[in-house]
C-alpha positions as CSV (number, residue, x, y, z in Angstrom):
1,X,193.3,-149.9,63.3
2,X,192.1,-151.2,60.0
3,X,195.6,-151.3,58.5
4,X,196.8,-153.2,61.6
5,X,194.0,-155.7,61.1
6,X,194.8,-156.2,57.5
7,X,198.5,-157.0,58.4
8,X,197.3,-159.8,60.6
9,X,194.7,-161.2,58.2
10,X,192.2,-160.2,55.5
11,X,190.0,-157.2,55.9
12,X,186.4,-157.4,57.1
13,X,185.1,-156.4,53.7
14,X,187.0,-159.2,51.9
15,X,185.8,-161.7,54.5
16,X,182.2,-160.6,53.9
17,X,182.7,-160.9,50.2
18,X,184.0,-164.5,50.6
19,X,181.1,-165.5,52.8
20,X,178.7,-164.0,50.2
21,X,180.5,-165.9,47.5
22,X,180.2,-169.2,49.4
23,X,176.4,-168.7,49.8
24,X,175.8,-167.4,46.3
25,X,178.0,-170.0,44.5
26,X,176.6,-172.9,46.5
27,X,173.1,-171.8,45.8
28,X,173.9,-171.6,42.1
29,X,175.6,-175.0,42.1
30,X,172.7,-176.7,44.0
31,X,170.2,-175.3,41.5
32,X,172.3,-176.4,38.5
33,X,172.6,-179.9,39.8
34,X,168.9,-180.2,40.8
35,X,167.9,-179.0,37.3
36,X,170.2,-181.6,35.7
37,X,168.6,-184.4,37.7
38,X,165.1,-183.1,36.9
39,X,165.7,-182.9,33.2
40,X,167.2,-186.4,33.1
41,X,164.3,-187.7,35.2
42,X,161.5,-186.3,33.0
43,X,163.2,-186.9,29.6
44,X,165.7,-189.7,30.2
45,X,167.9,-188.0,27.6
46,X,171.4,-186.9,28.5
47,X,171.9,-185.4,25.0
48,X,169.1,-183.0,25.5
49,X,170.5,-181.8,28.8
50,X,174.0,-181.4,27.2
51,X,172.4,-179.1,24.6
52,X,170.7,-177.0,27.3
53,X,174.0,-176.6,29.1
54,X,175.8,-175.7,25.9
55,X,173.1,-173.0,25.2
56,X,173.3,-171.7,28.7
57,X,177.1,-171.2,28.4
58,X,176.7,-168.7,25.5
59,X,176.2,-165.7,27.8
60,X,179.9,-166.0,28.9
61,X,180.7,-164.2,25.7
62,X,179.1,-161.1,27.4
63,X,181.6,-161.2,30.2
64,X,183.6,-158.3,28.8
65,X,180.4,-156.1,28.8
66,X,180.1,-157.1,32.5
67,X,183.7,-156.0,33.0
68,X,182.9,-152.6,31.5
69,X,180.0,-152.2,33.9
70,X,182.2,-153.2,36.8
71,X,184.7,-150.5,35.9
72,X,182.0,-147.8,35.6
73,X,179.7,-148.4,38.6
74,X,180.1,-149.2,42.3
75,X,181.1,-152.9,42.5
76,X,179.5,-153.5,45.8
77,X,176.2,-152.3,44.5
78,X,176.6,-154.4,41.4
79,X,177.1,-157.6,43.4
80,X,174.0,-156.8,45.4
81,X,172.0,-156.1,42.3
82,X,173.2,-159.3,40.6
83,X,172.4,-161.5,43.5
84,X,169.0,-159.9,44.0
85,X,168.3,-160.4,40.3
86,X,169.2,-164.1,40.5
87,X,166.9,-164.5,43.5
88,X,164.0,-162.9,41.6
89,X,164.6,-165.2,38.6
90,X,164.6,-168.2,40.9
91,X,161.5,-167.2,42.8
92,X,159.6,-166.5,39.6
93,X,160.7,-169.9,38.4
94,X,159.3,-171.5,41.6
95,X,155.9,-169.7,41.1
96,X,155.7,-171.0,37.5
97,X,156.7,-174.5,38.7
98,X,154.0,-174.3,41.4
99,X,151.3,-173.7,38.9
100,X,152.3,-176.8,36.9
101,X,154.6,-175.5,34.2
102,X,157.8,-177.5,34.1
103,X,158.7,-177.5,30.4
104,X,162.2,-178.1,29.2
105,X,162.0,-174.7,27.4
106,X,161.3,-172.9,30.7
107,X,164.3,-174.6,32.4
108,X,166.4,-173.6,29.4
109,X,165.3,-170.0,29.8
110,X,166.1,-170.0,33.5
111,X,169.5,-171.5,32.9
112,X,170.3,-168.9,30.3
113,X,169.2,-166.0,32.4
114,X,171.2,-167.2,35.4
115,X,174.2,-167.7,33.2
116,X,173.8,-164.2,31.9
117,X,173.8,-162.8,35.5
118,X,176.8,-164.9,36.3
119,X,178.7,-163.6,33.3
120,X,178.2,-160.1,34.7
121,X,178.9,-161.1,38.3
122,X,182.3,-162.9,37.8
123,X,184.3,-159.9,36.5
124,X,182.9,-157.7,39.2
125,X,184.2,-160.0,41.9
126,X,187.6,-160.5,40.2
127,X,188.0,-156.7,39.9
128,X,187.1,-156.2,43.5
129,X,189.7,-158.5,45.1
130,X,192.8,-156.3,44.4
131,X,191.2,-153.3,46.1
132,X,190.1,-155.3,49.2
133,X,193.4,-157.0,50.0
134,X,197.1,-155.9,50.2
135,X,199.2,-156.8,47.2
136,X,201.3,-159.3,49.0
137,X,198.2,-161.3,49.9
138,X,196.6,-161.1,46.4
139,X,197.6,-164.6,45.3
140,X,196.2,-166.1,48.5
141,X,193.0,-164.1,48.2
142,X,192.5,-165.3,44.6
143,X,193.2,-168.8,45.7
144,X,190.5,-168.6,48.3
145,X,187.9,-167.3,45.8
146,X,188.9,-170.0,43.3
147,X,188.8,-172.6,46.1
148,X,185.2,-171.7,46.9
149,X,184.2,-172.3,43.3
150,X,186.0,-175.6,43.2
151,X,184.5,-176.6,46.6
152,X,181.0,-175.9,45.5
153,X,181.5,-178.2,42.5
154,X,182.3,-181.0,44.9
155,X,179.7,-180.2,47.6
156,X,176.8,-179.5,45.2
157,X,176.5,-183.1,43.8
158,X,176.6,-184.5,47.3
159,X,174.2,-182.1,48.9
160,X,172.1,-181.8,45.8
161,X,171.7,-185.5,45.4
162,X,170.6,-185.9,49.1
163,X,168.3,-182.9,49.1
164,X,166.8,-183.6,45.7
165,X,165.7,-187.1,46.9
166,X,164.5,-185.8,50.3
167,X,162.7,-182.5,49.5
168,X,162.3,-182.5,45.7
169,X,163.0,-179.9,43.0
170,X,160.5,-177.2,44.2
171,X,161.9,-176.9,47.7
172,X,165.5,-176.9,46.3
173,X,164.5,-174.0,44.0
174,X,163.3,-172.0,47.0
175,X,166.5,-172.9,49.0
176,X,168.6,-171.7,46.1
177,X,166.6,-168.4,45.8
178,X,167.0,-167.8,49.5
179,X,170.8,-168.3,49.2
180,X,171.0,-165.6,46.5
181,X,168.8,-163.3,48.6
182,X,170.9,-163.8,51.7
183,X,174.1,-163.3,49.8
184,X,172.7,-159.9,48.5
185,X,171.8,-158.8,52.0
186,X,175.3,-159.7,53.3
187,X,177.0,-157.9,50.4
188,X,175.2,-154.7,51.3
189,X,177.6,-154.4,54.3
190,X,180.7,-154.5,52.2
191,X,182.7,-151.3,51.5
192,X,184.6,-151.3,48.2
193,X,186.5,-148.2,47.3
194,X,184.8,-146.4,44.3
195,X,185.6,-143.2,42.4
196,X,182.9,-142.0,40.1
197,X,184.2,-141.6,36.6
198,X,183.1,-138.9,34.2
199,X,180.5,-140.1,31.7
200,X,180.4,-138.8,28.2
201,X,177.1,-139.2,26.4
202,X,174.5,-142.0,26.9
203,X,175.5,-144.8,29.2
204,X,175.2,-147.5,26.5
205,X,177.6,-145.6,24.2
206,X,179.9,-144.9,27.2
207,X,180.0,-148.7,28.0
208,X,180.7,-149.6,24.3
209,X,183.6,-147.1,24.2
210,X,184.8,-148.5,27.6
211,X,184.7,-152.0,26.1
212,X,186.7,-150.8,23.0
213,X,189.2,-149.2,25.3
214,X,189.5,-152.5,27.3
215,X,190.2,-154.6,24.2
216,X,192.7,-152.0,23.0
217,X,194.4,-151.9,26.4
218,X,194.8,-155.7,26.4
219,X,196.2,-155.8,22.9
220,X,198.6,-152.9,23.4
221,X,199.9,-154.1,26.8
222,X,202.2,-156.8,25.5
223,X,202.7,-158.6,28.8
224,X,198.9,-158.8,29.6
225,X,198.1,-159.9,26.1
226,X,200.7,-162.7,26.3
227,X,199.3,-163.8,29.7
228,X,195.8,-163.9,28.2
229,X,197.1,-166.1,25.3
230,X,198.9,-168.4,27.8
231,X,195.7,-168.7,29.9
232,X,193.7,-169.5,26.8
233,X,196.2,-172.2,25.6
234,X,196.3,-173.8,29.0
235,X,192.5,-173.9,29.0
236,X,192.5,-175.4,25.5
237,X,195.0,-178.1,26.4
238,X,194.4,-179.0,30.0
239,X,190.7,-178.3,30.9
240,X,189.4,-180.7,28.2
241,X,191.8,-183.4,29.4
242,X,189.9,-183.4,32.7
243,X,186.4,-182.8,31.3
244,X,186.6,-185.3,28.4
245,X,189.8,-187.4,28.7
246,X,189.7,-188.4,32.4
247,X,186.0,-189.6,32.4
248,X,186.6,-191.6,29.2
249,X,189.7,-193.3,30.5
250,X,188.3,-194.1,33.9
251,X,185.0,-195.3,32.7
252,X,185.7,-196.8,29.2
253,X,189.4,-197.7,29.1
254,X,189.9,-198.8,32.7
255,X,186.3,-199.8,33.1
256,X,186.2,-198.5,36.7
257,X,183.3,-199.3,38.9
258,X,180.8,-196.6,39.9
259,X,182.6,-196.3,43.3
260,X,186.2,-196.1,42.0
261,X,185.0,-193.7,39.2
262,X,183.5,-191.4,41.8
263,X,186.5,-191.7,44.1
264,X,188.9,-190.8,41.2
265,X,186.8,-187.8,40.1
266,X,186.3,-186.7,43.7
267,X,190.1,-186.8,44.4
268,X,190.8,-184.7,41.3
269,X,188.3,-182.1,42.5
270,X,189.9,-182.1,45.9
271,X,193.3,-181.6,44.3
272,X,191.9,-178.5,42.6
273,X,190.7,-177.2,45.9
274,X,194.0,-177.9,47.6
275,X,195.9,-176.1,44.8
276,X,193.7,-173.0,45.2
277,X,193.9,-172.9,49.0
278,X,197.7,-173.5,49.0
279,X,198.3,-170.6,46.6
280,X,199.6,-168.4,49.4
281,X,202.5,-170.8,50.0
282,X,203.3,-171.5,46.3
283,X,203.2,-167.8,45.4
284,X,206.5,-167.3,47.2
285,X,208.1,-169.9,45.0
286,X,206.7,-168.7,41.7
287,X,207.7,-165.9,39.3
288,X,207.1,-165.0,35.7
289,X,210.7,-166.0,34.9
290,X,210.2,-169.6,36.2
291,X,206.6,-170.1,35.0
292,X,207.8,-172.2,32.1
293,X,209.2,-174.7,34.6
294,X,205.8,-175.3,36.2
295,X,204.3,-175.9,32.7
296,X,207.2,-178.2,31.9
297,X,206.6,-180.2,35.1
298,X,203.0,-180.6,34.0
299,X,204.1,-181.9,30.6
300,X,206.2,-184.5,32.3
301,X,203.4,-185.6,34.6
302,X,201.2,-186.3,31.6
303,X,203.7,-189.0,30.5
304,X,202.8,-191.3,33.5
305,X,199.1,-190.8,32.6
306,X,199.8,-192.1,29.1
307,X,202.0,-194.9,30.6
308,X,199.1,-196.0,32.8
309,X,196.9,-196.9,29.8
310,X,199.5,-198.7,27.7
311,X,198.9,-202.4,27.0
312,X,201.8,-203.3,29.2
313,X,200.4,-201.5,32.3
314,X,196.8,-202.7,31.6
315,X,198.1,-206.3,31.5
316,X,199.8,-205.9,34.9
317,X,196.5,-205.1,36.5
318,X,193.7,-202.6,37.1
319,X,194.8,-201.1,40.4
320,X,198.4,-200.3,39.2
321,X,197.0,-198.5,36.1
322,X,194.3,-196.7,38.2
323,X,196.7,-195.6,40.9
324,X,199.3,-194.2,38.4
325,X,196.6,-192.5,36.3
326,X,194.7,-190.9,39.2
327,X,197.9,-189.9,41.0
328,X,199.3,-188.1,38.0
329,X,195.9,-186.4,37.4
330,X,195.9,-185.2,41.0
331,X,199.3,-183.4,40.6
332,X,198.4,-182.0,37.3
333,X,195.1,-180.6,38.5
334,X,196.8,-179.0,41.5
335,X,199.6,-177.4,39.4
336,X,197.1,-176.3,36.7
337,X,195.1,-174.4,39.4
338,X,198.2,-172.8,40.9
339,X,199.4,-171.6,37.4
340,X,195.9,-170.3,36.5
341,X,195.6,-168.3,39.8
342,X,199.2,-167.0,39.5
343,X,198.7,-165.7,36.0
344,X,195.5,-163.9,36.9
345,X,197.1,-162.4,40.0
346,X,200.0,-161.0,38.0
347,X,197.6,-159.4,35.5
348,X,195.7,-157.9,38.3
349,X,198.8,-156.3,39.7
350,X,199.8,-154.9,36.3
351,X,196.3,-153.5,35.5
352,X,195.1,-150.1,36.8
353,X,191.9,-150.2,38.9
354,X,189.8,-148.4,36.3
355,X,190.5,-151.2,33.7
356,X,190.4,-154.2,36.1
357,X,186.9,-155.3,35.4
358,X,187.3,-155.2,31.6
359,X,190.7,-156.9,31.5
360,X,189.6,-159.7,33.9
361,X,186.4,-160.2,31.9
362,X,188.2,-160.3,28.6
363,X,190.7,-162.9,29.9
364,X,187.8,-165.0,31.4
365,X,185.8,-164.9,28.1
366,X,188.7,-165.7,25.8
367,X,190.1,-168.5,28.0
368,X,186.7,-170.1,28.7
369,X,185.8,-170.0,25.0
370,X,188.8,-172.2,24.3
371,X,187.6,-175.1,26.5
372,X,184.7,-176.1,24.2
373,X,187.1,-176.1,21.2
374,X,189.5,-178.3,23.1
375,X,186.7,-180.7,24.1
376,X,185.7,-181.2,20.5
377,X,189.3,-181.8,19.5
378,X,189.9,-184.2,22.4
379,X,186.7,-186.1,21.6
380,X,187.9,-186.6,18.0
381,X,191.4,-187.6,19.2
382,X,190.1,-190.1,21.8
383,X,187.7,-191.6,19.4
384,X,190.3,-191.9,16.7
385,X,192.8,-193.6,19.0
386,X,190.3,-195.6,21.1
387,X,192.5,-198.7,20.8
388,X,195.7,-196.9,21.7
389,X,194.4,-194.3,24.1
390,X,197.9,-193.4,25.3
391,X,198.8,-191.8,21.9
392,X,196.6,-188.7,22.3
393,X,197.9,-188.3,25.9
394,X,201.5,-188.3,24.7
395,X,200.6,-185.8,22.0
396,X,199.3,-183.5,24.7
397,X,202.5,-183.9,26.6
398,X,204.6,-183.0,23.6
399,X,202.5,-179.9,22.9
400,X,202.8,-178.9,26.6
401,X,206.6,-179.1,26.3
402,X,206.5,-176.8,23.3
403,X,204.3,-174.4,25.3
404,X,206.8,-174.4,28.1
405,X,209.6,-173.5,25.8
406,X,207.5,-170.8,24.1
407,X,206.5,-169.4,27.6
408,X,210.2,-169.1,28.6
409,X,211.0,-167.2,25.4
410,X,208.0,-164.8,25.2
411,X,207.7,-163.9,28.8
412,X,211.4,-163.5,29.5
413,X,211.6,-159.8,28.8
414,X,207.9,-159.0,29.4
415,X,207.9,-158.7,33.2
416,X,208.1,-155.4,35.0
417,X,210.1,-154.7,38.1
418,X,206.8,-154.8,40.1
419,X,206.2,-158.5,39.5
420,X,209.8,-159.8,39.4
């Protein structure tokens, strides 16, 4: 009966995990947004908040350790523990707020602790997906999970802004804690296949050895290693374009109004969601042997972005530049999401279950660590070419063409029969 159900749709366990993800991620996003508004309200300093966020991002480096834990223990139990832990952190934070302590240091500690739990949580979820869905639906399942994350990034500012003004920080903190708690309760009803592995020695030394094995596995498996490098390079090149480049161009170069700036950023977020949720359709058209083509298309789409901010286009008029720029950005965001999910899915299919957590966590940590480097480089590029802002965009396009050619060459003979 269960297998028949899975042929028609996703399993009950996967659906429960998705609902838990929606609740947990929305709670986290709401709290993050509320804290951002609160810090800006009490200090008026955006730079201080940027430092807090940078510090709170450091725990992502511990993601591989979370992956080792995910491969050693019951993943369902881990998800429950992580959400319960987040709820406890948030409830304690509320108590401290209630007695009048609302220092920036306290907020920083809370953000770091929640980021640490998140770093442990993410690889557990990514490693659970392949054992909860059939292989032919893996791309679609990954798309749904990524879509939830993207949707929360869109919904949180809207809901957070409304709720923060209506009920204030303290009530929002309680709501966020309840979300984590509810997610943990829901996850208790999930059944994830688990086989106890033999433990040699103390648990810490066992996890350290598991982690060494994970890194060794990634390096030795040529195909997985190259996929990780590809994911890291895409994160280095494209993510900062949207985090740093798009806001600068919309706000500074095009001098967009608050409304049109918000519309542009919102549409790009929507394109990310659309790319994630349409993964089931595009998965049928993608393959390792034609992945370079999708990267090449992305490189070509960057050219109209550059064209939109050339002096000629800017002289024609604002709306023509704005439409061309945002339209190109939408397509790139959608394709970037599709490529990212596809690469992760292929790696999941190629990785044995006992190594899934570690491999997913290593790829997540390496690729996400590249984004800040790219943001610094892009900041320097856009500052240096502030008069001719189209130049750095064209440079990105050329680099992407080179990456497409390199992808065609290095992945040509690295795909197994299982993923052809």
